[in-house]
N, C-alpha and C positions, 0 to 999 in steps of 0.2 A: 503333756506335762506343761508345755508353754502356756496353753490355754488355762490350765488349772492354776498356775502361778499368777497369771495376770488377772484372774477373776476370783482369787481365793478370798480376798476381803469382802467382795460383794456376796459371794456364796455364804460366808459366815454370817454376814449381816442379815441376809434374807432368811437364812435358817432360824436365826434368833427371832426375827419378826414373825415368821410363820408359826413357829412353836409357841410363842407367846399368844398369838391369835387363836391357835387351837386350844390352848389352856383356858383362855378367857371364854371361848365358846363352850368348853366342857363345864365350866363353873356356872355359866349363865344360860345354858340350854334350857328350853321350856320343860317343865316337869310333866311328861306324858305318862298317863296311867292307862292300863289295859283292862278291858272288860271282856269276858268270854261267856257265851251261852250257846245252847243248841236247841233246835226245834225239829221234830220229825214231820215229814210231809204227809198230807192226807192220802188215804188209800180207799179204793173201791173194789168190789168183787170183780174178779177177772171174768171175761166172757165165757159162757158155758162151753163153747167149742174150743177153748184154749187147751194147749197141750197139758197133759196131766203132770208133766215134769215141771211146769211153770208154777210159781207161787199162786196161792189161792187168791190173794189180793194183788192189785197192781197200783202203782202210783197214779194219783189223779193228774198231777203235773210233774214234769221232769225237773231235776235240779237246775238245768239250764233255763227252763221257763220261769223258774222262781228267781234265779240269780240275776237274769238280764234286767228286769224292771227295778230290782233292788239297787242296781248300780247306775240307775238313771237319775241324774241330779234333779230333774223336774218331776220326779215321782213323789216328792215329799211336799206336804202342804207348807204354806208360809208359817203357820203357827208351829209346826214341827221344827223347822229350821231355826226359828227364833228361840225356842226352848232349848235346842241343842247347841246352837252356835252364837246366841246373843242377838243377832239380827239377820234378817233375810237379805242375802245378796248372792250374786252369781259366784263370787269368790268363795263365800262360806259354803255354798252348795258343793262346789268342787272339793273343798277341804274335807267336808263330811264324807263324800264318796271315797276320797283317798284314805280316810281314816277307817273305813269299813273293809274288812277282809272276810271273804266267804270261802268256806271249804265244804267238801262233801265227805260224809262218814257213813259207815255201816252199809256199804254197797249202794250208796245213793239214796238211802232212806232218810238221812238226817243231814240238815244244813247246820254247820258250825259257824258261829259269828265271832269275830274278833274286832273290837272297837278300840281305837287308840286316840285319846283326846287329852288336851292339857287340863290338869286339875282333876282330882279324884271325884269331887262332887259332880262336875259336869259330865265326866265319863260315865258315872253310875246313872245319872238321870237320863242321859241320852240313850244308854244301853237299855234302860227300862222302857223308854218310848219306842225304841226300835223293836224290842221284843213284842210289845203290845200290838204295834202296827202290823208286824209280820204275821203274828198269830191271828189277828183279826182278818187280814187279807186272805190267809189260807182257809179260815173257817167260812168266810163269805163265798169264796170260790166253790168250796165243797157244798155249801147250802144251795147254791144255784144249780149245781149238778144234780143234787138230790131232788130238787123241785122239778127238774126236767125228767127225772127218772123215778117216779113214785114207787115202782116195784122194789127198787133198791132201798129207798128211804123207809119203807115199811118194815124192812128186815134189819135190825140193829147189827146183825152179824155180817151184813153185806158191805159195811164200810168201817173205816178206822179214822177217827178224828185226829187232827194234828195235836201234838203234845209237846210240852217243854221237857226235853230230855235232860238238859243241864241248865240249872238255874244260873242267874247272873253271878259271876265270880270275878272279883276285882283283884288286880295284882297287889301284892303286899307293899310294894314301894314303886316309885316312879321309875321309868325305864331310862337308864343312863346311857349316853353315847359310849361306844366302844373306844376307850382311851388309847389302846394300842393302835387300833386302825386309824384313829384320828391323828395321832402323832406321826404315823407312817405317811399319811396323806400330806401332812404339813411339810415333812422332810422332802418328799417327792415334788411338792409344789414349789418349794424353794429352789430345787435343782433346775426344774423347768423354767422358772422365772429367770434364774441366772443365765441359762443358755439363751433365752429369748432376748434379754437385755444386752448380752454380749454380741449377739447377732446384729441388733440395732446399732450398737456402738460402732461395730466394724463397718456397717453399711454407711452410716452418716459420716464417719471419719474419712472413708474413701471418697 
């Protein structure tokens, strides 16, 4: 109680400052829009000696084999980064990777993409580029496999092409910060700052 009385004014001041800062951030936060789409992975005929209980077709590449290079900042061309982020830089490449979230659906057959970028036009354009590049990479990989295995290539039922399972869908409005969580963080930050400043005061006064 003695500590509370001696630091009450400081606590109130810091609470006001932190809450105002949180409110300003809430009002000026960048307008992030979300784009979602999904692509199915290519499949090829399972080996003849496979277990009869296994699916007839198997994935040509696993979800992990697809996701790993997609999350590599250097896997994208300079032109791709410029069209998505405005200019090519290491910082923008990291921002793009952080903006991309990948998930696995339908027992690993489908990769779900979520892209969050500032501005509805930028998010839509970048999502379209990402969809086209991902689809092209999957198709090229399958074409190489089929060229190396002509017996499979000659039978259209022996393979399944990648497909767009869900077209690009944009969020109706920008994603706002959670106001309740933001204010709670501001309140807690003010309390910790008060404790920290009071400790410094006591230390230097002593």
